[in-house]
N, C-alpha and C positions, 0 to 999 in steps of 0.2 A: 580448155584444153588442160590449160597450166593446174586451178582446179583440180583437176582429174586424176592427173602429178602427182599436185602433193596429198593428194587423198589414199596413192596408193604407196608413198613413200611415207604417212605417217604412222606410229607405234601403234597411236591408238584404233585405227585398222584391225591391225591384227592380234594388239588386247581384247578387242569384240571381237573379234570368229574364234578366240582362244572361249571367250566367255559364252558364247554359243552351242557351242562346240561341250561346254563343261553340262548344260543346262539338260543340254540334249544325253549326254551321256547319267547327268544323275537320273533322267527320268526310266532309265534300262531296270533296273532292279523292278522297277512296277509292271515291269511286260509281264512276266511269267503269274500275274497277279489276272492280269487283262484277259489273257487266251482260256483262263479253266471257262469259260459262260461258253466261249467256241470252242472247247473240247470237251462239254456236258450236252451240244447242242449244234453234230454229226450231220444229223439232215440235213440243216439247213445248205442254201446257195454258197459259195464260195461268196460269192459276193458281200451277202449279207455279213459273213462271217466278220468278213474285214471291214465293213463298218461296223459290226458291234465292237469287236476291237479297240479300234480304233476308242469309242466311242467311249469304252472302260476304260483302256488307259489315262486317255484326257481329264474321265473325271473323278482316276484317282488320284492324279499331276495335280489337277487342282483340291483335289482336300488336303492338298501336304500345306498349302497354300496360309490353308485356316489358323495354325497355331502362329502367332504372336512371333515369336524366337525367327521364324524365316522370315520373314518381313525384312529385318531388322538383318541377317544375311546378305540378303538380294540385295540390300539398302548397300552395305559397304559395298560386298561383291561390284556392282553396276559399278557406284561410286570412283573405283581402284582400275577396274575393267575399262570402260565405261568413257569412264573423264565426266561423267555428267552431276552439276553440285542438286546433291536432294540431300538435305535434312532429315536427323536422326528421328525416326517415329515417335508418336508422344509415349513417355514409358506409362503404362498402368494406366491410360486413361480409354476409352471405350468412348471412341466420336460416334460410334450411329450404331442401330440397333441391331438387334439376330440379325434383321431379313434386309436390311439396307442393303442400297450399291456396293455403299466404301469397304462391303464386306467381302467383298467378289471381287473388290480390285486387285488384289496379291495371287489369288488363284487363275483370273485372269491373263496376267503376268505369267504364271509359273507355264501357264497352258501355251501361251502364246511362244515363251522364250524355248520350252521343246520344243514347236512345231519348227520354229525358226530353225531352231537347232539344226535339227536332223535334215531338212528340206537345205539350208545350204551345205552341213558337211556331205550326202548323198550328192546332191549335186553340182558342186565343186570337187568332189571324189571326183564321180566319175569323169569331167572334165578333164580334171589334171591327168587322171592315166591315160586317155585318149589322146591327150599333150605330149607325153611316154612314148606311146606306143606309134603313133602314128606315124614318123620317119625311121619304122625297122623296115616299112613299105621300102625308101631308098636304099635304105641298108642291108635287102633282098631277103627281106621278111615279107610274109605273110600277113597282112593286118584287115580285119573288116571291122565296119564299124555299122554299127546293128541298134535300133532304136525301134520299140513298139512295130518289132516284125520285120521290119525295111533293112536291107543289107545295104553298106554302100561299101564297093572299096576304092582308097583313095592312093594312089602311086603317084613316082613323077617329085616333083619338088611339088607338086600340090600338094601333096605331107605334109612340108614341111610350115607353110600355108595354113592348111589346119591345126597343126602339132598348135600354131603359134593363136592363131584363131581358139582354139579352148582354153588355153594357158590364158588370156587374157579374157576370157569369159567365167571362167573360174574365176578371177582375183575380181572381176567384176562383182559375181556371188558374191565374193567377200564383203568387198566394200555396201553390196546393198545388205548385207547382212547384218552389219555392225549400226548401217543408219538407220535401220526400223528397228532394232534394238535401242538405240537413243534416242528415234524417235517418243518412241512407247516408255520407255523407262521414266519420267517425268508423270506423267499422265497416266499411271499406273503403281508405279512404287513414291511417286512424290506425295506431299504434307495433303489430304484431301479438306472441301470447304470446310467441315467442321475442324479437325486439325489448324487448318489456316488461320480460323475466329481463335481457339485457345493461342495459338501461337501469337499471334494480333495481341491478342490480351496480354500475356506475359510480355510485351515488351513495353507494349503503357502501362504495365505494374514499373515494369524495370525503371520505364524513364522517370516515373511518377519518384520511385525510393530515389533516383540520383540528383531529381529536382531536390526535392525534402536534403539530399545531404549538401546540393551545396547551397541550399542556404542554412543549413544548420554550420556546414563550414566560413560560410560569408560571417555568418553573425560569432563563431566561436573562435576562429583566428583574428578577421577583422579588429572585435576588441582587447582581445590578448594583446597581440602589438601594438595598439595604441596607447594602450595601459602601460606597455614595458615602456612606452617611448616616453612617456613622460617622465613614468616611474625611473628612467637611466637618468634622465634628467635632472627629479631634483636629488638623488641619489652622486649625482657627479658637482652639484653645485653644494652639497652641505655633508661632502666626502673629511672636510677637512674641519670644517667647524662643528662638525654635528654627527660622528661616525657611529653615534646609537641609531639614528635616524635612516642613513647613507644603507647598513646593515637592513635595516627594518626593510625599508626599499628595497634592494638584492635579494631579500627574502619572498618577497612581493612578490617579484619579479620569478622569481624560480618554483613561485606554486604554480603562478597562471601561465605559466610558458608550459610546466607539465600536464597541466589538465587541455591546454589546445593540445599538444602532442597525442593524447586520446583519443582527443576526436579526428584528429588528423592522422591516426593510423587507421581510425576503425572506418572515416569518407572513402581512403585510401583501395581500405580493403577492398567493399562495396564496389568503387571505381573502376577496379582490379576482376570484376567479380569474384577476388578467392573467399576462403572462409573468417570471413570475421570473427572478432570477437565480438563480447555482449556491446548494442550500442549505449555510450556515455549517457546517459536521464540527468539531464537537467530540472526540475522543477524547482516551486514558488519555495521550496522549501528550501535549497538552497541561495535566495537571495542577497540572506545579512553574509554570508559568506564573498558574494559580489560588491555587496555595497565597501563590503569593509574595504578586498581588494585596492576598491577602487578611492576609498580615502589615503590608502597610500601614494597615490599617485598626489597628493596634496590638493585636490581636487575638496570640495565641500558639499556635503550628500546630505538633504537635508530630505529622508523617509517619510511615510505615513501609511501606516500598514494600518486598517482597518475589514472588519469581517472575524471569520475563518477562516484563513489561509488553506489551513491543514488539511480541507476537506473538500478542496478542490483537487484532481487527480487527473490522471490519463495526460490528453492529449491536447484539453485546455491548461494545467499546470504546463508542462513542457513548451507549448507556445508560447502565454505568456512571460515564462525567463526571456524567453529568445526575443520576446518584443523588449521589455527593459532593458536589455542585452542593447541591444541595438539605440534603442534610447539614448540609453548612456555612453555608446559610443561614438556617435553624435556629437554626441552636448561634448565629449570629450575635442572632439577633433576642430567643430566651427566652433564649441559656444566662447564669451567672450574670458573664460575661469571663473565664473561669481557662485554662485551657491546653484547644486541641480534642485530637484525638487522631485521627488519620486512622489508617487501618488499609486497605491493600487486597495480598490476597494473592492474584497467580495463579501456581492448579496445574494438572496435570493432567486433573483431571475441573472442574472447578469455578473463579467468580474469586469470591471473599471481602472484602466490603466491610463496614467499619465508621467511622461518627463517632460520638464520646463527650465529652462536655459537662458540665458542672458547671452546675447548677441552682440556683436562688432567685435572690434582689432582685437587676438588671445594676446594680456599678458601671464606674468609669470613663470616655473618654469613649462619646458616645453616651447617657449613658446615661437612659432612659428606653421607653416602648413602643411597639413598632410594631404597627402594623394588620396583620392576617391574614383570608387568604377564607379559609381551611379545606382548601385544597385541596390542601396538602403532601403530606403523608402517605397520604392516599386517591389520591392522583395517581399517589403514590410506588409505593404498592399495587399501581395496579393497569398501572402498566406490570411491574413485576417480575412479575405472575400471569402476563401475556404471553408474556412470554419466559420463562414452565417455571419462575421460580426461590421463592425461599425467603425474604421480610419479616416483621420482629421489630422494635418500636418500642418502650420500654418506660424506666423504672427501672430501673437497673442499680445492684442498691448505695443506700446515702445517698446522696442529694445529687447524683444521676450520671444523667445520661439516656443511652441510647444504639440508636441505628439501625442493625440491621448488616441485612447482604442478603446471599445467596447464587446465583448465577445458575450454569448448568451450561454450560459450554462449547460448545452442543450447540447453544442457541439462537443462536451465531453465523451457524451456517450457513445 
């Protein structure tokens, strides 16, 4: 009972009725065209003419739904007036053949919309008129209710009871009309099976892109903050004794943080689903600059670059840069402060990467512990796995730690 009262008091019930009546009115301009076959066949029985008019009218109403903009307009209006959750139709994408069932869902909705609208309008209209007219018997008027040739005269207090029943039935018709449309809208206006697959594929691509951006952000920002922390410590120690070195360290902090801000701006644009700028691309060609910034932290870097690195292009080159960057970040955070060996070897079949550093308590500028998320090495392993490469990380003899990766060249295609 309470639920029924809530339905009567809910604004969406009456906005749904308005939506149904609008569907009925929208089909009205097509009625003159539906009358043409009946007018051209005057000798047919009246019942046959009525059936022909209704069938032609339904066909004309359904034909309007074949236009793609009509479905978009219906989805928007159903969301606002019926208060149903409907995603936007897939733009510019045909998800079924010309004779597929999905193509006829919108025409079926239009026919149902018009039929329910006309039925609801006529039924509720008649009931409301009867609800208003029947009490006239009590006031001295003469009102008879006639239906299908049967005439009934209601008088006295019964006229008020009958009037109340008619009004309640009219409101019930409004509720039923709204519930029918709310039930059928997701099934006929909602995404088809093909569109659901397309939406799922789009969400999967978006999730993959966000995961990639998260990896990029972790590598870039993590490395920059680690290097900037050490460089700031170096600048603080030599500020009074060697101002030139201190200024060089500060300039290095400025350059590295500016590059990190570019990465951050792009990543936030993707995560906010905004139109972000061009993605910053760091490749093996930027490796010398990365190593030079690392030297400004006071670290000793011993690079060994062999092969034609400039021929490594695309995804492979970008991934290799991020792997070396993450390896150097880990060396700065957890290494003992000794020389860091960086090896990059480009061969005809693959690309070998390695970062080796000393382990133990850290000494020198930036001494102390760095907080870590624990996502660095697992993220690298996942990146390498997606590139069909080999990943190894662990102790290398006594007091040394080695990060070694081999990437097949075919992964860059």
